[in-house]
Structures are given as structure tokens and as C-alpha cells.
C-alpha positions as CSV (number, residue, x, y, z in Angstrom):
1,M,0.0,0.0,0.0
2,R,1.0,3.7,-0.3
3,A,2.0,5.6,2.8
4,V,3.6,9.0,3.4
5,R,6.5,8.6,5.7
6,L,8.5,11.1,7.8
7,E,11.9,9.6,7.4
8,A,14.0,12.4,8.9
9,I,13.4,16.0,10.0
10,G,12.4,17.8,6.9
11,D,12.2,14.7,4.8
12,M,8.7,13.2,3.9
13,V,8.4,10.6,1.1
14,M,5.6,8.4,-0.2
15,R,6.6,4.8,-0.1
16,M,5.1,1.4,-0.9
17,V,4.9,-0.4,2.4
18,E,3.2,-3.6,3.6
19,K,-0.4,-3.3,4.4
20,P,-0.9,-3.7,8.2
21,N,-2.7,-6.7,9.7
22,A,-5.1,-6.4,12.7
23,G,-3.4,-7.7,15.7
24,P,-5.2,-8.9,18.9
25,G,-7.5,-6.1,20.0
26,E,-7.0,-4.1,16.8
27,V,-8.9,-3.2,13.7
28,V,-7.6,-2.2,10.3
29,V,-9.2,1.0,8.9
30,R,-9.3,1.8,5.2
31,V,-8.7,5.6,5.3
32,L,-11.3,7.6,3.4
33,A,-10.3,11.1,4.5
34,A,-7.5,12.6,6.6
35,G,-6.8,16.2,7.7
36,I,-3.5,18.0,7.5
37,C,-2.8,19.6,10.9
38,G,-0.5,22.4,11.9
39,S,1.1,19.8,14.3
40,D,2.1,17.8,11.2
41,R,4.1,20.8,10.0
42,H,5.7,21.2,13.4
43,M,6.7,17.5,13.4
44,H,8.1,17.8,9.8
45,K,10.3,20.7,11.1
46,G,11.4,18.9,14.3
47,E,9.4,21.3,16.5
48,Y,7.2,18.7,18.0
49,P,8.4,15.3,19.4
50,T,7.6,12.3,17.2
51,A,9.0,8.9,16.2
52,I,11.1,8.7,13.1
53,P,10.5,7.0,10.7
54,V,6.7,7.1,11.0
55,T,3.6,7.6,8.8
56,L,2.0,10.9,9.9
57,G,-1.7,11.7,10.0
58,H,-3.6,11.8,13.2
59,E,-6.9,13.3,12.0
60,F,-8.7,10.6,9.9
61,C,-11.9,8.7,9.2
62,G,-12.4,5.4,7.3
63,L,-14.1,2.0,7.1
64,V,-13.2,-0.9,9.4
65,E,-11.9,-3.5,6.9
66,E,-10.4,-6.1,9.2
67,V,-11.2,-7.1,12.8
68,G,-8.5,-8.7,15.0
69,E,-8.8,-11.4,17.6
70,S,-10.8,-10.7,20.7
71,V,-12.5,-7.6,19.2
72,S,-16.2,-7.7,19.8
73,S,-17.2,-4.1,19.2
74,F,-16.8,-4.2,15.4
75,V,-17.7,-6.7,12.8
76,G,-16.3,-4.8,9.7
77,G,-17.8,-2.2,7.4
78,E,-18.4,0.4,10.1
79,L,-17.5,4.1,9.4
80,V,-15.2,5.2,12.2
81,T,-13.3,8.2,13.5
82,V,-10.2,7.4,15.5
83,D,-8.9,9.0,18.7
84,P,-5.1,8.9,18.0
85,N,-4.0,9.4,21.7
86,I,-3.4,6.1,23.5
87,A,-2.9,6.4,27.2
88,C,-1.4,3.7,29.3
89,G,-4.2,3.7,32.0
90,T,-1.8,2.9,34.8
91,C,0.5,5.9,35.4
92,S,-0.3,8.5,38.1
93,A,-1.9,11.0,35.5
94,C,-4.1,8.3,34.1
95,R,-5.2,7.2,37.6
96,R,-6.1,10.8,38.3
97,G,-8.3,11.0,35.2
98,R,-5.8,13.0,33.1
99,P,-5.0,10.7,30.2
100,N,-3.8,13.6,28.0
101,L,-1.0,13.9,30.5
102,C,-0.1,10.2,30.5
103,A,3.6,9.6,31.1
104,N,3.6,6.8,28.5
105,L,1.3,8.5,25.9
106,K,1.5,7.1,22.4
107,A,-0.2,8.6,19.4
108,I,-1.3,7.3,16.1
109,G,0.3,9.4,13.4
110,V,2.9,10.7,15.8
111,T,4.7,7.8,17.6
112,R,3.1,5.0,15.5
113,D,1.9,4.8,11.9
114,G,-1.1,7.0,11.1
115,G,-3.6,8.0,8.5
116,F,-1.5,9.4,5.6
117,A,-1.8,6.0,4.1
118,E,-4.3,3.7,2.5
119,Y,-4.7,1.6,5.6
120,V,-3.9,1.9,9.3
121,A,-4.1,-0.5,12.2
122,V,-5.5,1.0,15.4
123,P,-6.6,-0.4,18.9
124,C,-10.3,-1.0,18.7
125,G,-10.9,1.1,21.8
126,Q,-9.6,4.2,19.9
127,A,-12.3,3.8,17.1
128,F,-15.7,5.5,17.4
129,T,-18.6,4.6,15.1
130,L,-20.1,7.3,12.9
131,P,-23.4,7.2,10.9
132,P,-22.8,5.1,7.7
133,D,-24.0,7.9,5.5
134,L,-21.9,10.6,7.0
135,D,-19.4,12.4,4.7
136,P,-16.0,10.9,5.6
137,V,-14.5,14.4,5.2
138,H,-16.7,15.5,8.2
139,G,-15.5,12.5,10.1
140,A,-11.9,13.7,9.7
141,F,-12.8,16.8,11.7
142,C,-13.5,14.8,14.9
143,E,-10.0,14.8,16.2
144,P,-9.3,18.6,16.0
145,L,-12.9,19.2,17.2
146,A,-12.3,17.0,20.2
147,C,-9.3,19.0,21.2
148,C,-11.3,22.2,20.8
149,I,-14.0,20.9,23.0
150,H,-11.4,20.3,25.8
151,A,-10.4,23.9,25.4
152,I,-14.0,25.1,25.6
153,D,-14.4,22.9,28.8
154,K,-11.4,24.6,30.3
155,A,-12.7,28.1,29.3
156,Q,-16.0,27.6,31.2
157,I,-17.8,30.0,28.9
158,R,-21.2,31.1,30.3
159,P,-24.1,32.5,28.4
160,G,-23.5,36.2,27.9
161,D,-19.7,36.0,28.2
162,S,-17.3,37.7,25.8
163,V,-14.6,35.7,24.0
164,A,-11.6,36.7,22.0
165,I,-10.1,34.1,19.7
166,L,-6.6,34.6,18.4
167,G,-5.9,32.8,15.1
168,G,-8.2,32.3,12.2
169,G,-7.2,28.8,10.9
170,V,-9.4,25.8,11.2
171,I,-9.0,25.7,15.0
172,G,-10.0,29.3,15.4
173,L,-13.0,28.9,13.2
174,L,-14.1,25.8,15.1
175,M,-13.7,27.7,18.4
176,V,-15.9,30.5,17.0
177,Q,-18.7,28.0,16.5
178,L,-18.2,26.3,19.8
179,A,-18.2,29.6,21.7
180,R,-21.4,30.6,20.0
181,L,-23.0,27.3,21.0
182,A,-21.8,27.8,24.5
183,G,-23.8,31.0,24.7
184,A,-21.1,33.7,24.3
185,D,-22.6,37.1,23.5
186,Q,-19.5,38.7,22.0
187,I,-17.1,36.6,19.9
188,I,-14.1,38.6,18.5
189,L,-11.8,36.7,16.1
190,I,-8.4,38.2,15.5
191,T,-6.4,37.2,12.4
192,R,-4.5,38.9,9.6
193,Q,-6.2,37.2,6.6
194,L,-9.3,38.9,5.3
195,S,-10.8,35.7,4.0
196,R,-10.6,34.1,7.5
197,R,-12.1,37.2,9.1
198,E,-15.0,37.0,6.6
199,A,-15.4,33.3,7.4
200,A,-15.5,34.0,11.1
201,L,-18.3,36.5,10.7
202,R,-20.3,34.0,8.7
203,L,-19.8,31.3,11.4
204,G,-21.0,33.4,14.3
205,A,-18.3,35.9,15.3
206,T,-19.7,39.3,16.2
207,Q,-16.5,41.1,15.2
208,A,-13.3,40.2,13.3
209,L,-10.1,42.3,13.7
210,D,-6.9,42.6,11.7
211,P,-4.1,43.0,14.3
212,T,-1.9,44.7,11.7
213,A,-4.4,47.5,11.0
214,S,-4.9,48.8,14.6
215,D,-4.1,48.1,18.2
216,A,-6.0,44.9,18.7
217,V,-5.7,45.0,22.5
218,A,-7.2,48.5,22.7
219,A,-9.9,47.5,20.2
220,V,-10.9,44.5,22.3
221,K,-10.9,46.4,25.5
222,D,-12.9,49.2,24.0
223,A,-15.5,46.8,22.5
224,T,-16.0,44.9,25.8
225,G,-15.6,47.7,28.4
226,G,-12.3,46.5,29.8
227,G,-11.4,43.1,28.3
228,V,-13.0,39.8,27.4
229,D,-14.1,37.1,29.9
230,V,-12.1,34.5,27.9
231,V,-9.2,34.6,25.5
232,I,-8.5,31.5,23.4
233,E,-5.0,31.5,21.9
234,C,-5.0,29.3,18.7
235,A,-2.0,30.7,16.8
236,G,0.9,29.4,18.8
237,V,3.2,32.4,18.2
238,P,4.8,34.6,20.8
239,E,3.0,37.8,19.7
240,T,-0.5,36.3,20.3
241,L,0.5,34.8,23.7
242,Q,1.7,38.3,24.8
243,T,-1.2,40.3,23.4
244,G,-3.8,37.7,24.4
245,V,-3.0,37.9,28.1
246,R,-3.5,41.7,27.9
247,M,-7.0,41.3,26.3
248,A,-8.5,39.4,29.2
249,R,-10.5,41.4,31.7
250,R,-9.4,41.5,35.4
251,G,-10.3,38.0,36.7
252,G,-10.6,36.7,33.1
253,A,-9.1,33.5,31.7
254,F,-6.5,32.9,29.0
255,I,-6.7,29.5,27.3
256,L,-3.4,28.4,25.9
257,F,-4.2,26.1,22.9
258,G,-1.9,26.9,20.0
259,V,1.3,24.8,19.7
260,T,4.6,26.8,19.9
261,P,7.8,25.1,18.9
262,A,9.3,23.1,21.7
263,G,11.8,25.1,23.7
264,Q,10.5,28.5,22.7
265,E,10.2,31.0,25.5
266,V,7.8,33.9,25.7
267,P,8.2,36.8,28.2
268,V,5.0,37.6,30.1
269,P,4.9,40.2,32.9
270,P,4.0,38.2,36.1
271,F,3.0,41.4,38.0
272,D,0.2,42.0,35.5
273,L,-1.0,38.5,35.9
274,L,-0.9,38.8,39.7
275,V,-2.8,42.0,40.2
276,N,-5.3,41.2,37.5
277,E,-5.7,37.5,38.5
278,V,-5.8,36.4,34.9
279,E,-5.8,32.6,34.9
280,I,-3.7,30.8,32.3
281,R,-5.3,27.5,31.5
282,P,-3.5,25.3,29.0
283,A,-5.7,22.9,27.0
284,Y,-3.8,19.9,25.7
285,L,-5.2,17.1,23.5
286,N,-8.6,15.6,23.9
287,P,-9.2,13.8,27.3
288,F,-12.6,12.0,27.1
289,T,-13.9,14.4,24.4
290,H,-13.6,12.3,21.2
291,A,-17.0,10.7,21.6
292,R,-18.6,14.1,22.1
293,A,-16.9,15.4,19.0
294,A,-18.1,12.5,17.0
295,A,-21.7,13.1,18.3
296,M,-21.5,16.8,17.3
297,V,-20.2,16.0,13.8
298,A,-22.9,13.4,13.3
299,S,-25.6,15.9,14.5
300,G,-24.7,18.3,11.7
301,I,-24.7,21.3,14.1
302,L,-21.4,22.5,12.9
303,E,-20.5,24.1,9.5
304,L,-17.6,22.1,8.2
305,D,-17.8,22.1,4.4
306,S,-16.7,25.8,4.1
307,L,-13.6,25.0,6.2
308,V,-12.2,22.7,3.5
309,T,-10.2,24.8,1.1
310,K,-8.3,22.0,-0.7
311,T,-8.5,18.3,-1.3
312,I,-5.4,16.4,-2.3
313,G,-4.1,12.8,-2.8
314,L,-1.3,11.0,-1.0
315,E,1.1,12.0,-3.7
316,D,0.8,15.7,-2.7
317,V,1.0,15.3,1.1
318,A,4.7,15.8,1.5
319,D,4.7,19.0,-0.5
320,V,1.8,20.5,1.5
321,V,3.2,19.5,4.9
322,G,6.6,20.7,4.0
323,S,5.3,24.2,3.0
324,A,3.9,27.0,4.9
325,P,0.1,27.3,4.7
326,S,-1.0,29.0,1.5
327,T,-2.9,32.3,1.6
328,G,-6.5,31.6,2.5
329,E,-5.8,28.0,3.5
330,I,-8.1,26.7,6.3
331,K,-8.1,22.9,6.1
332,V,-6.5,20.6,3.6
333,I,-8.1,17.1,3.3
334,V,-6.2,14.1,2.0
335,R,-8.3,11.5,0.1
336,P,-6.1,8.4,-0.3
């Protein structure tokens, strides 16, 4: 079968490899759609820890084609979404109900072969059934959505709250929709690209700002009378971390979601955090949220089609992952 392999930092190649078999407790999924994530680009550049060599792709949906020994939850033919994060269940973090912080965490498409391939073997407990008539492209959104739901849980948005979202990629635009569903009254998206600001307004943002055109911090404080209740940082760059903290009202919350390169440091004034009691709440991965994401996708409550800006085959994955996002890019979907 064909698989796109990360063979060294900065070196991705499509190879012919042996099709996986379903081991005990596993199923083999024929991949129908997989999403390219910003984390894939970080892994390609060596900015996020991963196994090498490995087949990347941790956002995917497909059909169960083979069922391994001792698997009773699938018979074959089911459309599934896969939670890529495999916790050990026995370390102290897992025993405290924090599987995303597992000391022995493994991840499909990160530390074991993933969905940028025609087939992938996964533990059956990581697969979640979707309606058989669901568009597989929608199913590929379950993983990023599950991570966003965890961030929304951490944000504790209440009806009538104000929210600023920094970053207008697929994550920022999913956050806009989730904040709206949570009851936020003001949703301000901040991003440089006009097309993404326009998309945010269509999806429920009440305001969309270009941070290069004006003082975004001042604009947010002016629009909200002193700052938003919740800031959700989705860009993963030093500038948004610094400005985002300043956008929160006194006693507000700053949700750290965007992935910055490992080892990068960002100066933040601790005095301001102290006297304003701004809470910094990191939101990492998707603990116990994948099933909720699958249910939301199946319900059709989210607008997903307009987030797909390009569809490619496996032969183009290496070029896309190895390049910066193109202007206007939101989500690139791979159809093996």
C-alpha cells in the first residue's frame, strides 16, 4: 500500500509499504479522509516530538476492513473516527483521570503509523462509530474538534460571556462555532487574513479584527468595556501569547491552545497576571472528548464544508506538509 512517511526531519516521502494486519484487540481501517494539521508541519520541522520514521496523519476517518482477535465491538464495514491518543491507563496521571498527561502516551500518526496511508491499524478502543451515510470528510474533523471541546471545557464559557479568539485557521473557526453554541454574547476573532475574518463572521463571530491594522488589545478592551471574559489563543506564536493575556479582563481566563515550537520561551509580565488575577489554563489534546466530538459531527450542528479549502491525494501530502500554509488555507483534506 501507499503511505507518506516522515523519514528524517524535513524529509517526507511516499513509499510502498506492507499493508498492516489487525493484531489482537485491533482493527484495520481503510482511510477515506485525513486532515493535515499544523502539528504535522511542526513534526516535519522537528518542532514537536515524534517517532522517526513514521507515517504521519492523526486526523482521519475510514471504514473498518479487518477485525482482530478478541474484538467484539466491530464486525467490519463500520465508518469510524479514530482518537489517536493512546494512554497507558496505569500511570499517576491516568489514575487521576488525566489521560492527556499520560507519562507513557502514544499517538497514532505521531509515535506509531497514522492516517496518511491507504490503511492503518488501530486499537479497537480508539475507534468510534459514525453514521454510515456521513461524509468521511466531516469525520476527519472529529480529532481537532475533540481538542477544541477540551479547550472550551477549560474556558468555562457562560451565556452572555465575551470571548476573543486569536488565530483564524481551522481551530480558530471551530472555536468560533463552539463559543457561539456555549452562549457567548460577543465573539471577537483576530487574524491577519481577510478571507478568514470573513469566514469567522459567517460562522458566528460578532467582530473580526486585523491585528496589523490597529491596536487589537485596545480595540478588544474598547468593545468589551475593559477586556473579554475568555481569551482562546489558537495561533501558537509569541505575539499572540503576549497580546492575548492583555486582552483578558481582570479576573478573566487565558486558554493556551496553540502549539509553539518546543523550547521557545515567551516573556509575560508576572506582575500584571498577579494584580489582574488572569488565569492561564493550558488545554492539551482531547481527554474524554472524542466521543462528544463524533456526536457533534454526526448531528450536523457545525458548519464544516466551508472550512475545507483544498483536497489532495497522498502524492501531494509531502509538498503540502513541507510548505507554509497557502494564503486563504483553512483545512487541507487528504483522500487516499
